[in-house]
N, C-alpha and C positions, 0 to 999 in steps of 0.2 A: 504494500500500500504506500503510495507516495504521500508524504506529509503535506498538510495544507497550512496556510496562514490562518491562525485562529481568528484574528480580528476581521480579516476579509470574509471568512466563512460566516461569521455572525452578521457582519454588515450586509451581506448579500441575501440574508434569509429574513423575510419580514415577520415570520412567526414560528420559531423553533419551539415555542412553548416554555417549558422549564428545562434547564440543562445543567449538566455537571461536566466541568473540565478539570483534569488533574494532569500535572506534568512536573518533570524534574528540571531544575534550573541548569543552564549550560555548564556551570561549574561543578554540578553533580552533588552539591552539598545541601541543597534544600529542595523541598517539594512544595508546589503551589496548588491550591484548590480554588475553584470558582463555582459558585452555585447561583443561578439566576432564575427569576420568575417573570413571566409576562402575562398579560391579560387582555381579552377583547371585551368582556362584559364589565359593567360598572362594579359588580360584586367582586370580580377577580382583581380589578385595579384598585379596589379600596383596601389595600394592604401595605404593611411595612414589615421589615425585619427588626427584631429587637433581641439584644443579647440576653442570654440566660447564664446560669452557673456553669452549664456543661455544653453550651452551644448557642443556638438562636431559635427563636420561634417566629411564626408569622402572627401578626395581630391586625385587627381592623384599624384603619386610619380614622374612620368616622363610624363609631358604633351605630349611629342612627341609620346608616345606609346599609348595614350588613343584612343580607337576605338569607343566605344559607351557608353556615360556616363549615359544613361537614367535610368538604374536600379542599378547603382553602386555608383552614387554620390548623397548623401542625408544627412540629419541630423538625425543620429540614436538616439540622446539624446537631449531633450529640457526640460527646467524647466519653468513652468508657475504658478505663485503664489505658492501654497503649493503642486503642482503636479509635479512629475518627470516622463516624458514620454520616453519610450525606445521602438524602433521598428527596423525592418530590412529594412525600405524603406521610401518613401516620405509620408507614412501615418502618420508619426510623425507630419508633418505640418497640416494634416487634423485634427488630434486629438486636437492639440493646438487651431486651429481655431474654432473648435466646442466648446471647453471649454470656449473660449472668448465670445461665443454667449450664454453661459449658458446651453449648451447641454452636453451630456455625452460621455464618452469613447466608450460605446456601440453604441450610435447614429452615431458617426464618422465612426466606422468600418463597420456599416451596409451600408454605402455609398461607400465602397470600395470592390474590389474583389482581387483575387490572381494575381500574376505577369504574364504578357503576354509573357512568355518565353517558349512556348511549345517546346518539349514535356514534360518539367519538370513541368511547371505551378507552380513555386515556391510559397509556402504559404507565406502569410504576417503574421508574428508573432509580437505581440505588448504587452506592459505592461504599467501600470500606478501605481505609488507609492504615497500614501498619508499617512504620519505618519507611523504607523506600519501595515497599511492595504495596500494590493496591489491586482491588478487584472491582469490576463493574457488572451490573446486571440489568436486564429489562424483562418485565413480565407484561405480556401483551395478549390481545385477542388474536385469534387466527383469522387474519384478513377481515377484521371487523365482525367476526362471528362471536356473539356473546356466550355461546355454548362450548367454546373451545379456548383453552389458554395455552400459551407458549412461554417458556422460561429459558432465557439465554444468559449464560455466565461467562465472564471474560477475566482471566487472571493475568496480571502484569507483575513480574518479579524482576528486580534490578533493571528497571527501564533505563535505556541509554540517556545520558545527560542531554538536556536540550529538547526532549521529546515528551509528548503527553497524549492523552486521549479525551475525546469529547463525545458525550451522549446526550440526547435531548428527546423530549416526548414526541414531537411531531416533525415530519420531514419539512413541512412549510405550512403556510396558510391554506385553508380549504374548508369545504362544507360537505360532508363531515371532515374533520381534521385528519389527515393521513398520518398514521403512526410511523415513528422512526423505523428505518429498515437497515439491516446488515450489522456489521461490526461497528463499535465506536470508532470515530474518525481520528486518525493519527494526525497530530499537529506538531509543528516545530516552534519552540519557544525562542524568541529573540532575546539577546542579552540586554536587559534593562532593569532598573530598580523595581521592587515589588509595588511601590505606589504607582509607578507609571504603568505597569502591567494592569493593575486594578482599574486605573482610569481608562485605559484603552479598551478593556472589556466592556465597561459601562458605556463608553462612547460608541462602541460598535453595535450595541443592541438597538433595535428599531425604536426610534424616539416616541412613536405613537403607542407602542405596545409594551415597552419595558416597564417593570414595576419596582423590582428590588434586586440587589446583587450583594452577595457575600463573597469575600475573598480571604484566604488565609495562607500564610507561608509558614512552613515547619522546618526548623533547623534539624537535619537528620542526625547530627552528633549530640546536640544538647537537648533537643526536644522543645526548645523555645519556639513560641509562635507569635505572630503578629496578625491582626485581623482588620479588615476594612469592611464597612457596610454602607451601601448606597440605597436611598429610598427616594423614588421620584416624588412621592407625596410630601416629603419634607424638604425638598429643594426650594431655594428662594425663587 
C-alpha cells in the first residue's frame, strides 16, 4: 500500500464521519493519536470534547438542543494501565471492562455489533495502543444488511518510524452513508512539532462538518503524554 498524505486525504473527503489516526513520529521515539468527530445533523454538531480523569468524553454544547444522546454521548478515549483505548462509541467502556477481566480487545469487540442507526448502520471503529504497538478494528454490517455483521482486526507491531494508519466510519458523504471499506489507510507523517500536526489535522477537516478533535502524543520511553482538544462550538 502506498502511503498517503494524511492532511490531503482528510481535506479531500467532505464527510469521513468519525476517524482514528495513529502513527509513529519520524524519529521513532513517540506515537501520535488523533480522534475526530463530524456531524451533519444539529444533534450531532451540538457536541464538545471534555477531558476526564482517564481520557475524554463527549458532552452536549447546549443541553436544551440535545435530542437523542444514545449514540453521540460516550467516552471516545480511556486509559487503563498501559493501554490507551480510542473508539467512536460506548464500546470504549466495553473494551476497558474486558481488559479489567483479563480479556482482550478482540474479545470485547466480538461482543458488540454496528450502531443501530439504519439505514446507515454506522460501523464501530476502535483502536488500542500499547507502547509502540497498536491494533485497529471495524465492526460493520454486511453491505448494509442489518442481519449480518462483519468484524475486521488489524495489528501493527513496531510500525516503521514516520508511518501510521487511518480508519474512519464512512468512505465519504452519501445517503445512506457508505461504510469504510478495506484496510486502514497507510499514511506518512511529516517531521513537524506535535502542535503543528494537531493544527493541521483540524484545519484539514471539512469546515462545515467538523465538530471536535482530540490529539495526543506519547513518549515511548517515558510514557509522558501531551494532549490537544479542539471544539468548533467553543471557537471564537
